[in-house]
VOZABA-206850 format. One line per field, with one value per residue (C-alpha): z, y, x. Coordinates in Angstrom, 3 decimals. Layout:
<pts>
w = (Z | ...) .
v = (Y | ...) .
u = (X | ...) .
</pts>
This chain:
<pts>
w = (0.150 | -1.023 | 1.001 | -0.702 | -0.666 | 1.181 | -0.731 | 0.900 | -0.942 | -2.496 | 0.746 | 3.122 | 1.123 | 1.536 | 5.016 | 5.392 | 3.959 | 6.797 | 9.106 | 12.382 | 10.823 | 8.779 | 11.844 | 14.143 | 11.681 | 11.026 | 14.946 | 15.121 | 12.493 | 14.264 | 17.791 | 18.193 | 21.890 | 20.627 | 20.277 | 24.364 | 24.492 | 21.811 | 24.399 | 27.196 | 25.748 | 24.504 | 27.378 | 29.450 | 26.769 | 27.208 | 31.199 | 31.095 | 28.531 | 31.007 | 33.592 | 31.652 | 29.752 | 31.571 | 29.893 | 26.336 | 26.040 | 27.009 | 25.101 | 21.874 | 22.418 | 22.886 | 19.693 | 17.848 | 18.813 | 17.514 | 13.890 | 15.515 | 17.570 | 14.660 | 13.001 | 15.735 | 16.077 | 12.304 | 12.463 | 15.480 | 13.974 | 10.812 | 10.571) .
v = (-0.067 | 3.452 | 6.669 | 9.332 | 12.223 | 15.422 | 18.530 | 21.646 | 23.674 | 26.985 | 28.630 | 26.452 | 27.243 | 30.896 | 30.551 | 28.632 | 31.477 | 33.918 | 34.345 | 33.411 | 31.323 | 29.316 | 28.669 | 27.772 | 25.697 | 23.750 | 23.094 | 21.995 | 19.425 | 18.170 | 17.803 | 18.056 | 19.083 | 22.616 | 23.279 | 23.416 | 25.669 | 28.040 | 27.885 | 28.747 | 31.931 | 33.227 | 33.040 | 34.422 | 37.408 | 37.666 | 37.732 | 40.197 | 42.517 | 42.834 | 43.459 | 46.482 | 47.684 | 46.202 | 45.522 | 46.537 | 43.955 | 41.306 | 42.493 | 42.851 | 39.352 | 37.753 | 39.770 | 38.431 | 35.072 | 34.980 | 33.335 | 31.073 | 29.755 | 29.800 | 27.608 | 25.002 | 25.113 | 24.589 | 21.602 | 19.944 | 20.396 | 18.684 | 15.161) .
u = (0.080 | 1.453 | 1.127 | -0.904 | 1.128 | -0.183 | -0.521 | -2.046 | -4.712 | -3.753 | -5.194 | -3.210 | -0.034 | -0.766 | -1.313 | 1.806 | 3.775 | 2.415 | 5.230 | 3.290 | 0.520 | 2.959 | 4.899 | 2.192 | 0.525 | 3.620 | 3.817 | 0.298 | 1.282 | 4.221 | 2.666 | -1.193 | -0.499 | 0.477 | -3.300 | -3.740 | -0.525 | -2.676 | -5.757 | -3.743 | -1.941 | -5.419 | -7.027 | -4.257 | -4.276 | -7.834 | -7.467 | -4.704 | -6.828 | -9.800 | -7.422 | -6.010 | -9.249 | -11.736 | -15.035 | -14.797 | -11.831 | -14.288 | -17.069 | -14.769 | -13.436 | -17.076 | -17.840 | -14.845 | -15.587 | -19.437 | -18.380 | -16.353 | -19.381 | -21.565 | -19.111 | -18.926 | -22.542 | -23.198 | -20.616 | -22.619 | -26.056 | -25.035 | -26.526) .
</pts>
């Protein structure tokens, strides 16, 4: 049985060329535990932003995560 070579989509190739996004995506491909570190970093940044700027930082974070929650709900609702 031969392995099928992995070739990323055109959007994936463009994303790999962006300095931060490409580095993170390659790290996630190598080690899946990197996702947990990214979640921890994101939550720490939100907590520090709320401590610094208060409620507006929390509201802007929630508004920014609305599309993410829509995608998650659509994925869960699919039959």
